[in-house]
N, C-alpha and C positions, 0 to 999 in steps of 0.2 A: 173325340176319344179316339182317333186314328192318329193325330196329331200327337198325342199324347203319347202315343206308343210309341212314334217313329223319333219321336225326341230322346225318347227312354233307349231305344235302340241302337240311336246314333251317338249316346252321350252327351248330350245337349241339356237335358231336362234339369232344372234348377236342382231337384228336390234328392234327388243321386249322384252322392257324391262317387260312387262306383259304378260307371255305366255296364251296361248289359253287356257289351261288344267293345273291346276296348284291343286292337291289335297288338298293341304290346304285351297286353299283360293274360286279359283273358285266356285269347284266343292257343296261346301259347301252352296252355292246363288244360286245353280239351284232351279228350282221346285220340294214341296217335291213327284211330281207324280214317278221321276226320280233319287231320293237320293236315297244315300247309305252309310251308316256309312262306311268308307275306311278300309281296314286293310292292315298293310303291310306285312306280314310275308302270307307264304302257306300253313298254318293249317289247318288239318280237321279241320269243325264246325257243332255243331248241327242244324239241321232244324228241326222246326216246321211245320208240312204239315197243321195239324189242332189243335185247341186249346184243349190241353193237350195231343196230341201226337206228342211225339220227337222221331223223325227220326235220327241217325245218318249220315250222310254225305257223303263221303269222297270229298268234293270241294274245289279247289283254287280258293281263290277270288282272284281277277286279279284287280290293279291299275285304276283307272276310264279314266287316260291321256293313258293306254296301251290300254283299250278298244277301244279309239279311232283311236289308230293308227291302231288296229286288222281290225277296224271298215271300214277304209281307203284302207286295202291292201285289205277286199271282194269289197269292192265298185270297186278298178281297176279292181279287175277279173270280174266284173260283166257285168262292161263297157268295156272289151276287148271280153269274149263271143258276148254279146250283138253288140256289130262293127263287128261285123266274123257275126254273122246272119245277118243282114241286111246290110253287104257290096253284096251280089250278086258275091259273087266270087266262093265260093262252090258251088253254085244252082241257079236260077233263081228267084227262091223263095225268095222275104224278109219280111223277118219275125222276128218281136223283142223275144229273148230267155229271156231277164230278166225283161221286164211289160210285163203284158197282160192289161193295159187299151182298148189300139186296139183292143184286141181278143174278148172282148167280143164286142163292135158295130157292129166289122164284122162280128162275128157268127149271129148278130143280121140283118143286113144287108143284110145275105146270105139265111136268109128265106123268107124277106121281100122280096129279086129278085128271088127267088125260086130255087137261085145256090147252090145244096145241098153239093159240094163240097167244096165248101167256108165255109158252115156250118161245115161240118164236123171238117176240119180239124185247124178252128177257135177255136172249141170245145176241139180239143185234146190240143191244145197249155193250154188252161184253167186250162183241167185236169189236164194235166200234171205240171204245176205252182206247182196249188194246192196239187197235188198228191206227190211233194215234200215238201213242208210243214208239210204236213200229215205225210210220213215218219219221218220226225224230228220229231215232237209233239209226235209220237208214242214213241221213243225207249226216250224222255225229255219231260215228261208228266207235270214235276211238276219241272221248272225251276228255280233256284235262282238266284239273282239277282246279277249281273257281277260275276257270278261263271263258274266255269270251272270243271268241273267232267268228266274225261277222259271216264268214262262207258257210256256215252252219247251223248258226244260229237265226239268223235274219231269214233265211226262207224256212225255217219251222214254225217261228212266228207268223209271218206271212201266210203261211198256207192254214195257221189257226184263222187267221184272221179272216180269210176268207170262209170258212166252216163257220162261222160265225155269222157273217154277213146270208150268210145262204140258207141259217138255221133261221135267221129276223126273217128272211124271204117267207120257207116252207111254212111258218109258223102263222103267217096272214090267212090261210089255206085251213076251212074247217073240216076237224076230224082227222087232218093231219099230224100224225107224231113224227115222223121222220129229222124236226127240227129238234128233237130233244138225241136224237142219234148223233146228230153233228156239233153238238155240245157236248157230248162224252166225246167226239173225237179230239175237238178241241183243247179240252181238259187234260187229255190222256197225252196231247204232245208238250202241253206245259209243264205236268206234273213229269213228265221224261225229260223234260229241258232242265226244268228245277233241280231233282234228288240226281240227276248224272252229274252234272256238276258241281254238285256235294258231295259225294258220296252219300246218298241218300239223307244227310242230315236237316235237308229243306224239304218236304214232299209239299207240293203247294196247293195238290186236290183231293188227297186224302187225308181221311184225318183219324181211321181205327187205329191203327200204328200207332200215330201219335199221342192218341188219347192214351192209350194202355202205355206207354212211356211216361207221360206225365206224371201217371198214378206211380209208375212204378222208383220212377226216378224223384218222388215227393217222397214218396215213402223211406229211401235208401237216403234223403236229407232228413227227414225228421229223426233217424237214427244213428245221425251223425256220419254217413257216408256221403261227402260231399262232391265227389268225383264226378259226378254228371252233371254238376249244378248250372255249369253254362245251357249244358243241352237243355235242360229244364227249362232255364228262362228263354232261349230259342223257340222251342216247341211251345211254349205260351204265348207268346206273340204271334207265332204263326197261327196257334187254334181261333187267338180274339180277332186276328184279324178276319179270319176264314168265316165267323160268327160275325162282326159286323158285316159283311159282306150279303149276307142272307139277311139281315137286318134290312138295311139301305133297299134291298132287290125290292120288297114288297109292293111300298109309296111309290117306286118307279116305273115297276110295270104296270100297275094300276092306272101311273098315267098317262106313260108312253105306250104302252101295247108292244108290239112286235118288234116296235124301235128300240125298245130298251136292250137288244140282245146286241143294237148297232154299236152302243158305248163299251160292248166286251171287245166286239171286231174291230173300232177304232183303237182302246188299249192297247190291242195284238200287236196291230197295225204300228204303232208309237214304241212298244216292245222290241219289235222285230230293224226299226229304223236307226234306233238308239242303243243296239246291243252292240256296236262296234265303239 
């Protein structure tokens, strides 16, 4: 299924004459807030961070269809981590590690019910996810749209890799739920990277907004408004990648236990190494 999604996204699927993403056509039609002139080369570019203030940034411009594949891989990984956190296999606490919408409500319920423990844990989940995004933005405060700078992207993914390594180690301790916090921290890093580099087009670990957008754009499309048709396709393949990650997570965590989290640690390491 994943290979089929990848082939559709890259335009190589035999049954799709109109590829999901064709840099010369589809991405030129995308709404201006997501649009970027496409560079086929990997040369360094000059970036203007402020009017009249030119800075040379050693940044490799990536093709938007490759960015989609990149986002799908990250979404698959986030779904995989989230599935492990929610499966209840590693601990009796079932808590999402890739999304924090529920944590906001649960923390409020903890205060309302006087459950101090619930409030504290849910608040830690929120701060962990937020902390991951904070770290990624501190390392890369001025992201360039579809720009891969090894000096900013690589450290972020390496930190995420270390976080998942620590998550795997802590999950072996009975009753310890801090491994979920490290998983949320890693997901915060990857979501910050993917969303900031694509102007929020590819949010790879939080799908509440994407789910809403799919419904919105689908309704528009049914009524004849095809303006957001490309975004709709991108969001669908991202959501399906996330779903597939959750699907495969159960069988893997039941077989490998805590070591299943090391797979994500390795993936982040590979993302960091090959991000330049």
